[in-house]
C-alpha positions in Angstrom: -13.0 -7.1 -20.6 -14.3 -5.1 -17.6 -13.7 -5.6 -13.9 -16.6 -6.1 -11.5 -15.9 -2.5 -10.3 -17.2 -1.0 -13.5 -16.4 2.5 -12.3 -13.1 1.7 -10.7 -10.4 3.1 -13.1 -7.6 1.7 -11.0 -9.1 -1.7 -11.1 -9.2 -1.5 -14.9 -5.6 -0.5 -15.0 -4.7 -3.6 -12.9 -6.8 -5.8 -15.2 -4.9 -4.6 -18.3 -1.5 -4.9 -16.6 -2.1 -8.5 -15.3 -5.2 -10.0 -17.1 -4.7 -13.3 -15.2 -6.1 -11.5 -12.2 -9.6 -11.4 -13.9 -11.6 -14.4 -14.8 -13.7 -15.0 -17.9 -16.7 -13.2 -16.4 -14.7 -10.2 -15.4 -14.8 -10.8 -11.7 -11.8 -9.9 -9.6 -10.3 -12.9 -7.9 -13.7 -14.2 -6.7 -12.4 -13.6 -3.2 -14.8 -12.6 -0.5 -12.8 -11.4 2.5 -15.0 -11.0 5.6 -15.1 -11.0 9.4 -17.6 -13.5 10.9 -18.7 -13.7 14.5 -18.6 -16.8 16.7 -21.8 -18.7 17.2 -21.5 -18.0 20.9 -18.9 -17.2 23.6 -18.1 -20.9 24.0 -18.6 -21.9 20.3 -16.1 -20.6 17.8 -17.9 -21.9 14.8 -19.4 -19.5 12.3 -22.1 -17.2 13.7 -24.8 -15.1 12.0 -23.0 -11.7 12.1 -20.8 -10.9 9.1 -18.8 -7.7 8.3 -17.7 -7.7 4.6 -17.0 -5.7 1.5 -20.1 -5.5 -0.8 -18.6 -5.4 -4.3 -21.8 -4.8 -6.2 -21.4 -1.5 -7.9 -19.1 0.9 -6.0 -17.7 -1.0 -3.0 -18.9 -0.4 0.6 -18.6 -2.2 3.9 -21.7 -3.8 5.3 -22.6 -5.5 8.6 -25.3 -8.3 8.3 -27.1 -10.5 10.7 -28.0 -13.3 8.4 -29.7 -11.7 5.4 -30.6 -8.5 7.4 -28.4 -5.5 6.7 -27.6 -3.8 10.0 -25.1 -1.2 8.9 -23.5 0.2 5.8 -20.7 2.7 5.3 -21.9 4.1 2.0 -19.9 3.7 -1.2 -16.3 4.7 -1.5 -15.9 8.1 -3.1 -12.2 8.2 -3.4 -11.6 9.9 -0.1 -13.8 8.1 2.4 -17.0 6.0 2.6 -19.7 8.4 1.8 -22.2 7.3 4.5 -19.7 7.5 7.3 -20.0 10.7 9.3 -16.9 12.9 9.6 -15.0 12.7 12.9 -15.6 16.0 14.7 -13.9 17.7 17.6 -14.9 16.4 21.0 -13.8 16.7 24.6 -11.2 13.9 24.2 -9.3 14.7 21.0 -9.3 17.1 18.0 -8.8 15.2 14.7 -6.5 17.0 12.3 -5.2 15.8 9.0 -1.7 17.1 8.9 0.0 15.4 6.0 -0.2 18.6 3.9 0.6 21.0 6.7 4.1 19.5 7.4 6.7 20.6 4.9 8.5 17.8 2.9 11.8 18.9 4.6 10.5 18.9 8.2 11.3 15.3 8.8 12.7 12.4 6.8 9.3 11.3 5.4 8.8 13.5 2.3 5.6 12.1 0.6 3.1 14.7 1.7 1.3 17.5 -0.3 0.2 16.3 -3.7 0.2 12.6 -2.9 -3.3 11.0 -3.0 -2.7 7.3 -2.6 -0.1 4.7 -1.6 -0.2 1.6 -3.7 1.0 -1.7 -2.3 1.3 -4.5 -4.9 1.0 -8.0 -3.3 0.0 -11.4 -4.5 -1.2 -14.2 -2.3 -1.7 -17.8 -3.4 -4.8 -19.6 -2.3 -4.5 -23.0 -0.6 -4.2 -25.7 -3.2 -3.3 -23.4 -6.0 0.0 -23.5 -8.0 2.9 -22.1 -6.0 4.8 -20.8 -9.0 7.1 -18.2 -7.4 8.6 -17.3 -10.8 5.1 -16.5 -12.2 4.2 -14.5 -9.1 7.4 -12.4 -9.4 6.9 -12.0 -13.1 3.3 -10.7 -12.7 4.3 -8.3 -9.9 7.0 -6.9 -12.1 4.6 -6.5 -15.0 2.2 -4.7 -12.8 4.9 -2.4 -11.4 6.1 -1.5 -14.9 2.5 -0.9 -16.2 1.8 1.5 -13.3 4.7 3.8 -14.3 2.5 6.5 -16.0 0.3 6.8 -12.9 2.9 7.4 -10.2 5.4 10.1 -9.3 8.6 10.3 -11.4 12.1 11.6 -11.1 12.5 9.7 -8.9 9.7 7.2 -8.7 8.6 7.3 -5.1 8.7 4.4 -2.7 7.6 4.1 0.9 10.4 3.2 3.3 8.3 1.1 5.6 7.4 -1.2 2.7 11.0 -2.1 1.6 11.5 -3.0 -2.1 14.9 -4.7 -2.4 14.6 -4.7 -6.2 15.3 -1.0 -6.0 18.9 -1.9 -5.1 21.0 -3.3 -2.3 24.6 -3.1 -1.2 27.1 -4.9 -3.3 29.8 -4.7 -0.7 30.4 -3.8 3.0 29.9 -0.1 2.5 28.1 1.2 -0.6 29.1 4.3 -2.3 27.0 7.4 -2.1 25.9 7.0 -5.7 24.9 3.4 -5.1 22.8 4.2 -2.0 21.2 7.2 -3.8 19.5 4.8 -6.2 17.1 3.6 -3.5 17.6 6.5 -1.0 16.2 9.1 -3.3 13.1 7.0 -3.9 12.4 6.7 -0.2 13.5 10.1 1.0 13.6 12.3 -2.1 15.6 15.5 -1.5 16.0 14.6 2.2 18.4 11.8 1.3 21.4 14.1 1.2 20.6 15.5 4.7 20.2 11.9 6.0 23.6 11.0 4.6 25.1 14.0 6.6 23.4 12.8 9.8 24.8 9.2 9.3 28.3 10.6 8.6 28.1 12.5 11.9 26.4 10.0 14.3 27.5 6.7 12.7 30.7 7.3 10.8 31.7 3.6 11.0 28.4 2.5 9.5 27.7 0.1 12.4 23.9 0.4 12.1 23.3 -1.0 8.6 21.1 -3.2 6.6 20.6 -3.9 2.8 19.3 -0.4 2.1 20.5 1.7 4.9 22.0 5.2 4.5 25.8 5.1 4.5 28.2 7.8 5.7 29.9 9.9 3.0 33.2 11.8 3.6 34.0 12.7 0.0 
């Protein structure tokens, strides 16, 4: 079975992990997400202008007026849409990609040099479809497990702004250092120990806390 993105290796991995995501013809979801203009300023019904993802071959974004193609970004090459010109220096701002220039230890966010992608696994039920939460959770866990060989290890990294409570949560009022390290090392890597020292100094009573916050440690 192949996905519609025949050259999309990541799509193939997802298809193998959760084959229910691909139909009998190999098409992904049969979803067509797009932005559509209003018919007029006073009429919010569907107009003629459409901005959407063209999934034939390598994906690209296109703007159409009816059947006429007005603009295309060029196919995605793994870094950017190939037909989109690079943003250059101008009198207003100087664009600089700084992820690799800032050391991992400079601030709490450690996922910098060497990281190519951030993967967010989500599932959304269409209106009228089965709302089987157990099946949704099962499929997400299968996908998460299947992606293990393709993501950083020791620890497996996670993005703190997309919280994953399955990494662990407090089991009592104040978790132990070892308990908090389970999720803290995934979010902050080696910066976790430094953040524990900060919490111990500025919030020794652990007033500012939530399910996966960083506790003080006085041991």
